[in-house]
N, C-alpha and C positions, 0 to 999 in steps of 0.2 A: 136457599141461595146464600152464598158466602158474601156477606156485607159487613163491613166493620161499623157496628153501631157505636154511638158515643157512650162511654162510661165515665164515672167521676173518679178522679185520682184522690189520694189522701188529702191533698191541699184544696179540694173542692172544685178544681178546674176540670172541665170536660176534656177527654182525650179519646182517640179511637181505641176500641177494644183490641186486646192482644191475646195470644194463646194463654190459657189459664184463667181468664176472667170469668169463664163459666156462663157465657151468654148463648142462649139457643132458643129457637122457636120452631120445633119440628112440626111437620105436616105429613099425614099418612096418605100414601098413594096406593090404592088396591087395584090389582089387575087379575082378571079371571080368564083372559084369552088362553086357551089350552094349546099353545104352540110356542116355539122358540120366539123370543121377542128382543127388540132393541129397547133397553130401558130408556124412558123419556128423560129429557133434561130436567123437567119439573119434578120427576120422581126422585132423581139424584139430589136435587137441591132441597127437596122437602124433608129429607132426613129419615123417613121410614117407608120402606117398600114391601108390600105384602102381596105374595103371589099364591094364587090358588090354582093347582094343576092336578090332572089325573094320571099323568105319566111323567117320567123324568124329562126335564127340559133344561136348555142352556139359554141364558139371557146375556146379551152383550151390552156393556155401557156405551154411552156416546163417546165420541173422540175426545181426547184430552184437550184439543184446541177448542172444541165446543164448550166444554165445562169451564175452561179458563176464560173464555170470552164472556161467559155468564158471571164470572167472579173476578171483575177487574181489580179489586182491592187485595187479592191474594198476593203475597210475597213468596219468593222461593223459600221452601221449608215450611210454609203454612199447610195445615191439614184440616180436614173435616171428616166426620163420621157419617156412615149410612147404616141403618139397621135394616136387615133383610129377613123377612119371615116367610117360610115355605109351608103351605098347607096342602096336604094330599099326596105329595111325592117329593123327591129330591130335586133341588134346583142347583145348577152350576152357573157361576157367573164368570164373565171374562171382560177384561178391560178392552176398550176400543183402540183404534189407532192412536199411537202416542203414549201408550201405557206400558209399564213394566209390572207384571203381575207376580205376586208371591203369597205365601201362606196358603191356608185352606180356602179354596174358592167354591166349595160346595156347602149347601145348606140342607141338612137332613130333614126328612119329613116332620112336620109339625114342630120345628125348632126355629131359632133365630140365630143370626151371626152378624157381628159387626164387621164393617169394611172401612178401612182407613184410606182416604185419598190424600196424597201429598204432592204439592207442586214441586217439581225438581228442576224445571227450566221454564223459559217463556212459552214453550210448546209441549212439554211432557209432564207426566205425572206417574206416581207409583200407586198401585192398588194392592193393598195387603188385606187378606182375609184373616181376621183375628180369632 
C-alpha cells in the first residue's frame, strides 16, 4: 500500500517520505487460478504478483479509483512499482477503468516485468509496462 512513512531529514527532524527516499516493504501475492482474473487490490499494494498458469491469460487491475482510495496520501505525479512474475505461460495485464495503459503489458513465460502506476488526477492513473 502507498503510505508515506516518516523518514528523517538531514537536520534530524522527521518528515513524510518523498519519491527517491527508497522506502519499501514488498509482499508477495501468489495466484494459481487458471483463468483470467481481476488482480486484487492487496496484490497491487503488496508490490509482487506471481501468477502460475497453464495457458495464456489476461488479468485486469482494479479501477484507478479503488487504488487511489487505498492510497490517500498519493499526490498527482506520485508513482509506485509492481513486479509481476508469470510461471507456466504468457500473462497479459490491463489497467481497469480510469487507467491509460502504455508500454509492454505482457509478461513472457517464466519471466518478470515491472509495472509503473502513476497518479495523473484525483480519479485517474497511468499504467506503464517497463
